[in-house]
C-alpha positions in Angstrom: 174.4 -54.3 68.7 178.1 -53.8 69.0 179.3 -52.4 72.4 181.1 -49.1 72.1 183.4 -48.0 75.0 184.6 -44.6 76.1 188.1 -43.8 75.1 190.3 -40.8 75.8 193.1 -39.4 73.6 195.6 -36.6 73.6 197.9 -35.3 70.9 201.6 -35.2 71.4 203.0 -31.8 70.2 206.5 -30.9 69.3 207.4 -27.4 70.5 210.9 -26.8 69.2 211.4 -23.4 70.8 209.2 -23.1 73.9 209.7 -19.3 74.0 208.1 -18.9 70.5 205.1 -21.2 71.2 205.1 -22.7 67.8 204.1 -26.4 67.6 203.0 -29.2 65.4 201.4 -32.6 66.1 203.7 -35.6 66.2 201.7 -38.3 67.9 198.6 -39.5 69.7 198.0 -41.2 73.0 194.9 -43.3 73.4 193.5 -44.8 76.6 190.4 -47.0 77.0 189.6 -48.1 80.6 187.2 -50.8 79.6 190.0 -52.6 77.7 192.8 -51.7 80.1 194.4 -50.3 76.9 196.9 -47.5 76.4 199.0 -46.9 73.3 200.8 -44.2 71.5 201.8 -43.8 67.9 204.1 -41.1 66.7 205.2 -39.6 63.4 207.9 -36.9 63.3 207.8 -34.6 60.3 211.5 -33.7 60.2 210.9 -30.9 57.6 208.4 -29.2 59.9 210.7 -29.5 62.9 213.7 -28.0 60.9 211.4 -25.2 59.5 210.5 -24.1 63.0 214.0 -24.6 64.4 216.9 -25.3 62.0 219.1 -26.2 65.1 216.5 -28.6 66.5 217.8 -31.8 68.1 216.0 -34.3 65.8 217.6 -37.3 67.5 216.5 -36.0 70.9 212.9 -35.4 69.7 212.7 -38.9 68.2 214.0 -40.4 71.5 211.4 -38.5 73.5 208.6 -39.7 71.2 209.9 -43.3 71.4 210.0 -43.0 75.2 206.3 -42.1 75.2 205.5 -45.2 73.1 207.7 -47.3 75.5 205.8 -46.1 78.6 202.5 -47.0 77.0 203.8 -50.5 76.2 204.7 -51.2 79.7 207.4 -53.7 80.6 211.1 -52.8 80.7 210.5 -50.0 78.1 208.3 -48.2 80.6 211.0 -47.7 83.2 209.6 -46.6 86.6 206.0 -46.8 85.2 206.4 -50.5 84.3 204.3 -51.7 87.2 201.5 -49.1 86.8 198.2 -49.9 85.1 197.2 -48.5 81.8 195.3 -45.6 83.3 198.2 -44.5 85.5 200.6 -44.6 82.6 198.2 -42.5 80.5 197.6 -39.9 83.3 201.4 -39.7 83.8 202.0 -39.1 80.1 199.3 -36.4 79.8 200.6 -34.4 82.8 201.9 -30.9 81.6 205.6 -30.5 81.4 207.8 -27.8 80.0 209.6 -29.9 77.4 210.0 -30.0 73.6 207.4 -32.9 73.4 204.2 -31.9 75.2 200.8 -33.5 75.6 197.8 -31.6 74.4 194.3 -31.5 75.9 192.5 -34.7 76.6 189.4 -35.5 74.4 187.0 -38.4 74.5 184.9 -40.5 72.2 183.3 -43.9 71.7 184.9 -46.9 70.0 184.6 -50.6 69.4 188.3 -50.9 68.6 190.8 -48.8 70.8 193.8 -50.1 68.9 192.2 -49.0 65.6 191.6 -45.5 67.1 195.3 -45.0 67.6 196.0 -45.5 63.9 192.9 -43.6 62.8 193.7 -40.6 64.9 197.3 -40.6 63.8 196.3 -40.5 60.2 193.6 -37.9 60.8 195.4 -35.5 63.1 199.1 -36.0 62.7 200.1 -37.2 59.2 
């Protein structure tokens, strides 16, 4: 029998105009403690962004999404979080903030392949 491990995930939402509360999914964060694994994949639908806010800062939103991926990856790209373990990086990224790129609620599941979950959830919930 193949071992299945608990994983957690949160969607990354883009909220172009916080005062309006409109948003769309632009990425997913996945954390699996058993594998010391944390990763993010993003996909920005520029047409949706412009539909919600014609004056949106596309370059800034892309940079914010890339920064999340960088923190997950650790190393120099993670900045101050570089020395943190995968769990701390995940918890830092899912903390609520008042920004254009916001984490959603945390959900959980079981998996045999945490890296595969990242791509599966991106295709299922974002694209």
